[in-house]
ZADOLUM-307204 format. One record per atom (N, C-alpha, C): residue in three letters; x, y, z. Coordinates in steps of 0.2 Angstrom, whole numbers, plus 5000, padded with zeros to 4 digits. Layout:
// residues N
AlaXYZ ...
// end
This chain:
// residues 97
Met502649754746 Met501949734745 Met501549784749 Asp501049814746 Asp500549854750 Asp500149804754 Val499949834760 Val499549794765 Val498949774763 Asp498649814758 Asp497949794755 Asp498049734751 Gln498649714748 Gln498749664744 Gln499049594747 Val499149594754 Val499349534757 Val498749494758 Pro498849424755 Pro498349374756 Pro498249344763 Ala497649324764 Ala497549294771 Ala497749224770 Val498049184775 Val498249114774 Val497849084780 Cys497549024778 Cys497148984783 Cys497548924784 Ile497748904790 Ile498048844792 Ile497648814797 Pro497448744796 Pro497048714801 Pro497448694807 Pro497048694813 Pro497448664819 Pro497648594818 Gly498248584820 Gly498548514819 Gly499048514814 Ala499048564810 Ala499548564804 Ala500248564807 Tyr500648534803 Tyr501348524805 Tyr501848574801 Leu502248614804 Leu502648664801 Leu503348664803 Phe503748694798 Phe504448694800 Phe504548774801 Met504948794806 Met505048864808 Met505748874808 Asn505948924805 Asn506748944805 Asn506849014806 His507449034806 His507649104808 His507349124815 Ile507349084819 Ile507049094826 Ile507549144830 Pro507249204832 Pro507649244836 Pro507949214842 Glu508449254845 Glu508749224852 Glu508249224857 Trp507749274858 Trp507349274864 Trp506849214864 Pro506549194859 Pro506149134860 Pro506549064860 Arg507149074857 Arg507649014858 Arg507849004865 Arg507949054869 Arg508149054876 Arg507549034880 Ala506949064879 Ala506349054883 Ala506048984882 Phe506148954876 Phe505748894875 Phe506248834874 Ala506948854875 Ala507448804874 Ala507448774867 Leu507448814862 Leu507348794855 Leu508048804851 Arg508048774845 Arg508648784841 Arg508448834836 Ala508948844831 Ala508748894826 Ala508248874821 Val508148814821 Val507548784817 Val507148734821 Glu506548734820 Glu506148684824 Glu505548654820 Asn505348594821 Asn504648574818 Asn504148584824 Ile503648614822 Ile503048634827 Ile502448614824 Thr501948624829 Thr501248614827 Thr500848674828 Phe500348694823 Phe499948744823 Phe499348734827 Val499148774832 Val498648754837 Val498148814837 Gln497548804839 Gln497048854841 Gln496948854848 Leu497148914851 Leu497148914859 Leu496548934862 Ser496048964858 Ser495448984861 Ser494948984855 Ala494248984857 Ala493748984853 Ala493349044854 Asp493549084859 Asp493149144861 Asp493149204856 Ala492649234855 Ala492549294850 Ala493049344853 Tyr493249384848 Tyr493649444849 Tyr494249434853 Arg494549374853 Arg495249354856 Arg495649324851 Tyr496349334852 Tyr496849304847 Tyr496749224849 Arg496749184844 Arg496649114845 Arg497149074842 Asp497549094837 Asp498049054833 Asp498649054837 Gly499048994837 Gly499648994840 Gly500048934838 Ile500648924841 Ile501048864839 Ile501248834845 Gln501348764844 Gln501548724850 Gln502248694848 Phe502748694853 Phe503348674852 Phe503448604854 Trp503948564853 Trp504048494855 Trp503948474862 Asp504048524867 Asp503948504874 Asp503248524876 Gly502748544872 Gly502048554873 Gly501948634875 Lys502448674876 Lys502348744877 Lys502048774871 Gln501548824872 Gln501248854867 Gln501348934867 Val501248964861 Val501349034861 Val500849064855 Leu500549124857 Leu500149154852 Leu500549174846 Leu500249174840 Leu500649204834 Leu500749274835 Gln500349314838 Gln500549384839 Gln501149394843 Glu501449344846 Glu502049354850 Glu502649334846 Ile502549314840 Ile503049294835 Ile503249364831 Arg503849384831 Arg504049444828 Arg504149434820 Glu504249484816 Glu504349484809 Glu505049444808 Gly505149414803 Gly505749384801 Gly505849314802 Val505349284806 Val505349214807 Val504949184801 His505249124798 His504949094792 His504649034794 Phe504049014791 Phe503748954792 Phe503648914785 Lys503648854785 Lys503448814779 Lys502948754782 Val502448754778 Val501948704780 Val502248634777 Leu502248584782 Leu502448514780 Leu501948474779 Ser501348484783 Ser500748444782 Ser500148474785 Leu499648474782 Leu499048504785 Leu498648464790 Gly498848404791 Gly498548354796 Gly499048354802 Pro498848314807 Pro499248304813 Pro499848264812 Glu499948224807 Glu500548184806 Glu500948214801 Pro501548224802 Pro502048244797 Pro502048194791 Asp502148224785 Asp502148184779 Asp502848174777 Ala502948154771 Ala503648134768 Ala504048194768 Gln503848254768 Gln504248314768 Gln504548334774 Arg504448294779 Arg504748314786 Arg505448334785 Val505648384789 Val506248414789 Val506648364794 Pro507248344792 Pro507648294796 Pro507848334802 Asp507948304808 Asp508148334814 Asp508948314814 Pro509348364813 Pro510048344813 Pro510348314820 Val510048334825 Val510248304832 Val510048234832 Leu509448214831 Leu509248144831 Leu509548104826 Asp509648134820 Asp509948094814 Asp510648074816 Cys511048124820 Cys511748114822 Cys511748054827 Leu511248064832 Leu511148004837 Leu511047944834 Ile510547934830 Ile510347874827 Ile510847844822 Gly511147894818 Gly511647874813 Gly512347854817 
// end
């Protein structure tokens, strides 16, 4: 796909996402699994600064610009609460089951 043809995507802060294909470096740095449920956040309102990021389960945040190509995201909910499409957590499901 030509760069001029790539559409912009707008996701509001507080949206709930599923993230997979997470490379080894962020998994080690943030104690993540290969797949995670995350929250989309706005880290700054300042002009001429990167502002969009993601927040992990432990509250740590990272700018989107720090996420390398190859990581996949799926929008689960555009609001702060996950909806019925929430991806099951295999660890929690195993502990609960």
